[in-house]
C-alpha positions as CSV (number, residue, x, y, z in Angstrom):
1,M,-86.8,-108.2,187.7
2,M,-84.3,-109.5,190.2
3,L,-83.8,-112.6,188.1
4,E,-83.0,-110.5,185.0
5,E,-80.5,-108.4,187.1
6,G,-78.9,-111.7,188.3
7,R,-78.5,-113.0,184.8
8,L,-77.1,-109.6,183.7
9,C,-74.5,-109.7,186.5
10,Q,-73.6,-113.3,185.6
11,W,-73.2,-112.4,181.9
12,N,-71.0,-109.4,182.8
13,A,-68.9,-111.7,184.9
14,V,-68.6,-114.2,182.1
15,R,-67.8,-111.5,179.6
16,S,-65.1,-110.0,181.8
17,L,-63.6,-113.5,182.3
18,L,-63.6,-114.2,178.6
19,A,-62.1,-110.8,177.8
20,I,-59.3,-111.5,180.3
21,V,-58.6,-115.0,179.0
22,Q,-58.4,-114.0,175.4
23,W,-56.1,-111.1,176.3
24,W,-53.8,-113.4,178.2
25,G,-53.9,-115.8,175.3
26,F,-52.9,-113.3,172.7
27,N,-50.3,-111.7,174.9
28,V,-48.6,-114.9,176.0
29,T,-48.7,-116.3,172.5
30,V,-47.0,-113.3,171.0
31,I,-44.2,-113.4,173.7
32,I,-43.7,-117.1,173.4
33,M,-43.7,-117.0,169.5
34,N,-41.2,-114.2,169.5
35,K,-38.9,-116.1,171.9
36,W,-39.3,-119.2,169.8
37,I,-38.4,-117.3,166.6
38,F,-35.2,-116.0,168.2
39,Q,-34.2,-119.2,170.1
40,K,-35.6,-122.2,168.2
41,L,-35.7,-120.9,164.6
42,D,-32.4,-119.1,165.1
43,F,-33.9,-116.0,163.4
44,T,-31.9,-113.6,165.4
45,Y,-33.1,-110.4,163.7
46,P,-35.3,-108.4,166.2
47,L,-35.5,-105.3,163.9
48,T,-37.0,-107.5,161.1
49,V,-39.4,-109.2,163.4
50,S,-40.6,-105.8,164.7
51,C,-41.0,-104.5,161.1
52,I,-43.1,-107.6,160.2
53,H,-45.3,-106.9,163.3
54,F,-45.8,-103.2,162.2
55,I,-46.7,-104.3,158.6
56,C,-49.2,-106.9,159.9
57,S,-50.7,-104.2,162.3
58,T,-51.0,-101.7,159.5
59,I,-52.9,-104.2,157.3
60,G,-55.0,-105.4,160.2
61,A,-56.0,-102.0,161.4
62,Y,-56.8,-100.9,157.9
63,A,-59.0,-104.0,157.4
64,A,-60.7,-103.5,160.8
65,I,-61.6,-99.9,160.2
66,R,-61.9,-99.5,156.5
67,V,-63.3,-102.9,155.4
68,L,-65.0,-104.5,158.4
69,K,-66.1,-101.2,159.9
70,V,-65.4,-102.6,163.4
71,K,-64.6,-99.1,164.7
72,P,-65.3,-95.7,163.0
73,L,-62.3,-93.9,161.7
74,I,-61.2,-91.0,163.8
75,Q,-60.3,-88.2,161.4
76,V,-56.9,-86.5,162.1
77,D,-55.6,-83.4,160.4
78,P,-52.7,-84.1,158.0
79,E,-50.6,-81.6,159.9
80,D,-51.4,-83.3,163.2
81,R,-50.3,-86.7,161.7
82,W,-46.8,-85.4,161.5
83,R,-46.8,-83.1,164.5
84,R,-48.5,-85.4,166.9
85,I,-48.8,-89.0,165.5
86,F,-45.2,-89.3,164.1
87,P,-43.4,-88.6,167.5
88,M,-45.8,-91.1,169.2
89,S,-45.0,-93.6,166.4
90,L,-41.3,-93.1,166.9
91,V,-41.5,-93.9,170.6
92,F,-43.9,-96.8,169.9
93,C,-41.4,-98.2,167.4
94,I,-38.5,-97.9,169.9
95,N,-40.7,-99.6,172.6
96,I,-41.5,-102.6,170.4
97,V,-38.0,-103.0,169.1
98,L,-36.4,-102.9,172.6
99,G,-38.9,-105.5,173.7
100,N,-37.9,-107.8,170.9
101,V,-34.2,-107.1,171.4
102,S,-34.5,-108.0,175.1
103,L,-36.3,-111.3,174.2
104,R,-33.4,-112.1,171.9
105,Y,-30.9,-112.1,174.8
106,I,-32.7,-112.8,178.1
107,P,-35.4,-115.3,179.2
108,V,-39.1,-114.4,179.1
109,S,-39.4,-114.6,182.9
110,F,-36.6,-112.0,183.4
111,M,-37.9,-109.8,180.6
112,Q,-41.4,-109.7,181.9
113,T,-40.3,-109.0,185.5
114,I,-38.2,-106.0,184.3
115,K,-41.2,-104.7,182.2
116,S,-43.1,-104.5,185.5
117,F,-40.7,-101.7,186.4
118,T,-42.8,-99.4,184.1
119,P,-44.9,-97.8,186.8
120,A,-41.8,-96.7,188.6
121,T,-40.2,-95.1,185.5
122,T,-43.4,-93.4,184.6
123,V,-43.9,-91.8,188.0
124,V,-40.2,-90.7,188.2
125,L,-40.4,-89.3,184.6
126,Q,-43.5,-87.3,185.4
127,W,-42.0,-86.0,188.6
128,L,-38.7,-85.0,187.0
129,V,-39.9,-83.7,183.6
130,W,-43.5,-82.5,184.3
131,R,-42.9,-81.6,188.0
132,K,-46.0,-83.6,189.0
133,N,-46.5,-84.3,192.7
134,F,-47.8,-87.7,193.8
135,D,-49.5,-89.0,197.0
136,W,-47.0,-90.6,199.4
137,R,-48.8,-93.9,198.9
138,I,-47.8,-93.9,195.2
139,W,-44.2,-93.6,196.2
140,A,-44.5,-96.3,198.9
141,S,-46.1,-98.7,196.4
142,L,-42.9,-98.4,194.2
143,V,-40.6,-99.7,196.9
144,P,-41.5,-103.4,196.5
145,I,-41.4,-103.0,192.7
146,V,-37.9,-101.6,192.8
147,G,-36.8,-104.1,195.4
148,G,-38.2,-107.0,193.5
149,I,-36.5,-105.9,190.3
150,L,-33.2,-105.6,192.1
151,L,-33.5,-109.1,193.7
152,T,-34.5,-110.6,190.4
153,S,-31.6,-109.0,188.5
154,I,-29.0,-110.0,191.1
155,T,-30.1,-113.6,191.2
156,E,-30.9,-114.1,187.5
157,L,-28.9,-117.2,186.3
158,S,-29.2,-116.2,182.6
159,F,-28.3,-112.6,183.0
160,N,-27.2,-110.7,179.9
161,M,-26.3,-107.0,180.3
162,F,-27.4,-106.1,176.7
163,G,-30.8,-107.8,177.1
164,F,-31.2,-106.3,180.6
165,A,-30.5,-102.8,179.3
166,A,-32.9,-103.2,176.3
167,A,-35.7,-104.3,178.6
168,L,-35.0,-101.4,181.0
169,F,-34.9,-98.8,178.3
170,G,-38.1,-100.4,177.0
171,C,-39.7,-99.4,180.3
172,L,-38.6,-95.9,179.7
173,A,-39.9,-95.9,176.2
174,T,-43.3,-97.2,177.4
175,S,-43.4,-94.5,180.0
176,T,-42.5,-91.8,177.5
177,K,-45.1,-93.1,175.1
178,T,-47.7,-92.9,177.9
179,I,-46.7,-89.4,178.9
180,L,-46.6,-88.1,175.4
181,A,-50.0,-89.5,174.7
182,E,-51.5,-87.2,177.3
183,S,-50.2,-84.1,175.5
184,L,-49.8,-85.1,171.8
185,L,-53.2,-86.9,171.5
186,H,-55.1,-84.3,173.5
187,G,-58.4,-83.6,171.8
188,Y,-58.6,-86.9,170.0
189,K,-60.7,-89.6,171.5
190,F,-58.5,-92.5,170.2
191,D,-59.2,-96.2,170.9
192,S,-56.4,-98.7,170.6
193,I,-57.4,-99.8,167.1
194,N,-57.4,-96.2,165.7
195,T,-54.1,-95.6,167.5
196,V,-52.5,-98.6,165.7
197,Y,-54.2,-97.5,162.4
198,Y,-52.2,-94.2,162.5
199,M,-49.0,-95.3,164.3
200,A,-48.2,-98.6,162.6
201,P,-47.6,-97.2,159.1
202,F,-45.2,-94.6,160.5
203,A,-43.5,-97.3,162.6
204,T,-43.1,-99.4,159.4
205,M,-41.6,-96.5,157.6
206,I,-39.2,-95.7,160.5
207,M,-38.1,-99.3,161.0
208,G,-38.0,-100.5,157.4
209,V,-34.7,-98.9,156.3
210,P,-32.7,-99.8,159.5
211,A,-34.0,-103.4,159.3
212,L,-33.0,-103.7,155.6
213,L,-29.5,-102.1,156.1
214,L,-28.5,-103.8,159.3
215,E,-30.2,-107.2,159.0
216,G,-30.9,-107.6,155.3
217,P,-27.9,-109.7,154.4
218,G,-28.3,-111.9,157.5
219,V,-32.0,-112.5,156.7
220,A,-31.1,-113.4,153.1
221,A,-28.5,-115.9,154.3
222,W,-31.0,-117.4,156.8
223,L,-33.6,-117.8,154.0
224,Q,-31.1,-119.7,151.9
225,N,-29.8,-122.0,154.7
226,N,-33.1,-122.7,156.4
227,P,-34.3,-126.3,155.7
228,S,-37.9,-125.7,156.7
229,I,-38.5,-122.3,155.3
230,I,-42.3,-122.5,154.9
231,S,-43.1,-123.5,158.4
232,S,-40.6,-120.9,159.8
233,L,-42.1,-118.1,157.8
234,V,-45.6,-119.1,159.0
235,I,-44.5,-118.8,162.6
236,I,-42.7,-115.4,161.9
237,F,-45.6,-113.8,160.1
238,G,-48.1,-115.5,162.5
239,S,-46.4,-113.7,165.4
240,G,-47.2,-110.4,163.5
241,V,-50.8,-111.3,163.0
242,M,-51.1,-112.3,166.7
243,A,-49.5,-108.9,167.6
244,F,-52.3,-107.1,165.8
245,F,-55.0,-109.2,167.5
246,L,-53.4,-108.4,170.8
247,N,-54.2,-104.8,170.3
248,F,-57.8,-105.8,169.5
249,S,-58.0,-107.9,172.7
250,I,-56.7,-105.0,174.7
251,F,-59.5,-102.8,173.5
252,Y,-62.0,-105.5,174.4
253,V,-60.7,-106.2,177.9
254,I,-60.5,-102.5,178.8
255,H,-64.2,-102.0,178.0
256,S,-65.2,-105.3,179.7
257,T,-63.5,-105.0,183.1
258,T,-63.1,-102.5,186.0
259,A,-59.8,-100.7,186.7
260,V,-59.0,-103.0,189.6
261,T,-59.7,-106.1,187.6
262,F,-57.6,-104.9,184.7
263,N,-54.7,-104.2,187.0
264,V,-54.8,-107.5,188.8
265,A,-55.3,-109.4,185.5
266,G,-52.3,-107.6,184.0
267,N,-50.1,-108.8,186.9
268,L,-51.4,-112.3,186.8
269,K,-50.8,-112.3,183.0
270,V,-47.1,-111.7,183.8
271,A,-47.1,-114.7,186.1
272,V,-48.9,-116.9,183.4
273,A,-46.3,-115.8,180.8
274,V,-43.4,-116.6,183.2
275,L,-44.9,-120.1,184.0
276,I,-45.6,-121.0,180.4
277,S,-42.3,-119.8,179.1
278,W,-40.5,-121.9,181.8
279,L,-42.5,-125.0,180.8
280,I,-41.5,-124.5,177.2
281,F,-37.9,-123.2,177.3
282,R,-36.9,-124.6,180.7
283,N,-34.6,-121.6,181.5
284,P,-33.1,-121.9,185.1
285,I,-34.9,-120.0,187.8
286,S,-33.5,-119.8,191.3
287,S,-35.7,-119.6,194.4
288,L,-34.6,-116.1,195.1
289,N,-35.2,-115.1,191.5
290,A,-38.8,-116.4,191.8
291,V,-39.2,-114.5,195.1
292,G,-38.0,-111.3,193.4
293,C,-40.6,-111.8,190.6
294,A,-43.4,-112.4,193.1
295,V,-42.4,-109.3,195.2
296,T,-42.4,-107.2,192.0
297,L,-45.9,-108.4,190.9
298,C,-47.3,-107.8,194.4
299,G,-45.9,-104.3,194.3
300,C,-47.5,-103.7,190.9
301,T,-50.8,-104.9,192.3
302,F,-50.5,-102.6,195.3
303,Y,-49.6,-99.8,193.1
304,G,-52.7,-100.3,190.9
305,Y,-54.8,-100.5,194.0
306,V,-53.5,-97.2,195.4
307,S,-53.9,-95.6,192.0
308,H,-57.5,-96.7,191.9
309,L,-58.2,-95.5,195.4
310,L,-56.8,-92.0,194.6
311,S,-58.8,-91.9,191.4
312,Q,-62.0,-92.5,193.4
313,Q,-61.4,-89.7,195.8
314,S,-64.0,-87.0,195.7
315,P,-62.7,-83.5,194.6
316,G,-63.5,-82.1,198.0
317,S,-61.7,-84.7,200.0
318,P,-59.0,-83.5,202.4
319,Q,-55.6,-82.9,200.9
320,T,-52.1,-82.5,202.3
321,P,-50.1,-79.4,201.6
322,R,-48.0,-81.4,199.1
323,T,-51.1,-82.8,197.3
324,P,-52.2,-81.0,194.1
325,G,-55.6,-79.5,194.0
326,N,-56.5,-81.4,190.8
327,R,-56.8,-85.1,191.8
328,M,-55.8,-86.2,188.3
329,K,-52.4,-84.6,189.0
330,M,-51.9,-87.1,191.8
331,L,-52.3,-90.0,189.4
332,P,-49.5,-91.5,187.3
333,L,-50.5,-92.2,183.7
334,V,-49.8,-95.9,184.0
335,N,-53.4,-96.7,184.7
336,G,-54.8,-98.4,181.7
337,K,-58.4,-97.4,182.6
338,L,-57.7,-93.7,182.3
339,D,-58.0,-93.9,178.5
340,D,-57.3,-96.9,176.2
341,K,-55.4,-94.6,173.8
342,F,-52.5,-95.0,176.2
343,V,-52.6,-98.8,175.8
344,T,-51.1,-100.3,172.7
345,V,-49.3,-103.6,172.2
346,S,-46.1,-103.9,174.3
347,Y,-44.2,-107.2,174.8
């Protein structure tokens, strides 16, 4: 009996490790491929790249649910598709586009560090808009995140204001998407694949016209002047396919790891992406810049740890006068283990 339990524990550990590694692989691959498209292929059209990603995700989600039956389709009323799913799709679209725009102008290392600012924007938004109160430890955990972001921004050698603003507003879009999901998707037990199944077609519709009008002529000229068109298109559409599989990998890793493991793995993923991008693109990184990135990641890890501790508190535990009676009200929504419907692909 003990031998079987030992083997089961070993298998669970191996499964968690495999889930994390494949999640890292898809995430880092998408980020590096997108940066390669903008920098090496000189395909400087983030709206078109985002639209291609949405098209690939639409096809992939349809195949996964309708053809392969990987997940059962969650039925949504036609009225709710426009009243609930469409606003989510709009924010989802803005989030992805801003991520690609930031990659167009700033290094992967800087962009990924700024994206780590998302916990802070989510807490502040919930505090300002929803009037939610948080435990003082949540606020304390945001100090190293904000401090690390400031240090990284001040010492960034390849600083670009437009790319910086896109990444920062991308954090706000991610936070808004997470907050909206709590209210708009209430009553639907979505997983990440069903979420993409419903949101990606709307996102394609939203982004298709702006991409065609704003970038169509440039894309046509690029197609005419590119000497290696086939290999370039393989990379561009391959990034879209990888973006869909990233959603699939997120679903797998959420259901194969604990909340603490998921949080730590997410922060280590940023470090892996920064390292690999530096090895490939060789963007200059100062020592203070690296310190700022490390401080930010440590702050995110501490933030996740505090969130997990608060989520484990028993309902009858002592509370301060400023602490809400419902313990879920103390928790920011940036905790991927609360519900995987909050977690969709974000670069």
